[in-house]
N, C-alpha and C positions, 0 to 999 in steps of 0.2 A: 360561832362555836355552841350557844344554844340548840342552832340547827339538830350538827352533827352528835349533839347530845340525846334531842327528839329523836331522828330517824336510828341510834342507837340503842334506846331504851323501849323504842317500838318494835323492832327486829329483835330483841330479847321476845316478847309479846308477840309477835307474831309465829315465831317458830314457836315456840309452845299451843298456841293455838291450832296451828297447822300439825302436831302431834297429834295432836287432840282429834282432829279432824279425819287425818290420813286413817287413824283406825278401820278398818272394817266394820262398816255397820250393817245387819240386815235392811236393805232398803227393800221399799215397798216397789212391786212392779208398777210403772207408771201407767195412766189410764187415759192418757190422754192428756195434753195442754191447756192449762187455763187461765194462767199469765206468766208473765216473762218478767225478766230484770235487766237492766245495762248496767256496766257500767263502764261509762266511756270518759276517752282523754283526750281531752279538749284539742290539746296539740297537735291531734290526728287531721283534726279540720274536718269532722267525718258531719253532717249532718244528721240529727237521729232520728229522723223523719225513715232511714232508709228501713231500721227496722221495724218500721211496720209492712214489708214484707210480709217476713218471718212470721208475724202475728196474722195478718189477713189470710197466709195461703193455712193456717193450721182454724182457725177461726178464732181466734183470740178478741176478743173487745178489746179494741183502742183505751179506752179505760188502764185495761187492764195489763199492759205494756206499760212500764216503766223505766227510764233513763235516768241517770244519777253521772252528769258531768264534772267530772275533776280538772279547777286550773291551779296555775301556776301563785296564782293572785286574785283578793277578791277585784283587783281595778277590774280585771277584763269581766264580771261577771256584771250583767246586767239587770236592772229590777227585777224583770218578767223572768229569768228565770233562776231568782233567787231559792226557791224554795224547791229547785232540780236540781241545786252545783252544792260542790261543797270544795273546799282548798282543807293544805294540811291544817290550818288553823283550827277544821272543826274536828281534830280526834287530841288531845289534849297530850303529855309527854308518857302518860300511863295510860294510854288506848282506852280511855275515856269517849264518848262519839256524843257530839250533840245532839238537841232533838231531831233533826231532821236525818241525822247520821243512824240515829237508833231506830226512827221509823222504818226506814228503808231496809233496814238487816231481819229487824224482828219479823215481817211480812213477806209470810211464806212464799217462795218462786217457784214452779215448776221448772221456771228456765234458767237458766242468771248465764249473759254474756259475757264475759271478760272483755272488752273491746279497748286492749293498750298491750302496747309492744314495747315497752319499758318497766322495766326490772324495779320499778317504781313503790318503795314502802307504805306509803298514803294508798297506792291504789288494791295493792294484795294482802294490805289487813282488811281493808273494807270488804273485798272478795271473798275471805274467809270467814269473819264475820256473819258477812248474810247465810240467812235462812232459805235454802236452796234444796232440792232434790238431782238438779244433775246441772251440772256446767259446762261451759265452754268456754275457749280461752287461743291465743297465740303460744306457739312454740319459744317464742323467747324470754317467757314468762316462766315462774315457777309453773313445774309439772305438776306436782302434788297439788294444785290447784282446782284444776280443772278436771272433768272425770273424758271432754272428747277435746283433740288439740288438731286445731287447721292450719295448715302449713302453707298460706298464700301472703302476699303481703299485705298488710293493714291501711295500705290507701289503696285496693283492689277489693272495696266492699261490694259490689256486686256479685265476683266470685267468690267469696266469704259468706255473704246472707244466702247464696243460691246453697253451697257446699254445707251449711246450718240446714237449709229446708231437707236436703236429702237423703243425710244423717238423720236430722230429726223422725223423717217420716220412718227409716228403717225399723229405732228404737220406739215409737211410740204409735203407732198405727199395726205395724206387725207382732204387733203380742197377744198368743194366742196360747 
């Protein structure tokens, strides 16, 4: 019952957040990629090292690629990943984020990769709150969240990465 209530309240907050987000804003033209943020769903079983390939292609230093992983429960998180992981418990009923999530969302990113294929409010809300210039995601999730939607199987990470590079190269290097 409490989980249902939390999801309902968060969904209402998300809807108002996404409404503000979807208003047309004048975006500065991108001048290259300096940092990349990724919101990754642990249930997909994808290694976060795959996203380094995108960074390597655009000469983004390893320290400027941040991957935040969503877990279903705290029991799944090991100690070495606790600073780069979160669960639904890290977001309050009223959408207040804990320190780790607040830090992730407030730090500006040139690219945000929403690597999840479930329509989960805890993933979507964090994506909507993140400060980004350009976002990439899957078709199976709320399309208002992403500027670029890549329609591939989420388990086919190599194709996803190749498609990201192909389109990011168009958007970020052919800007004259």
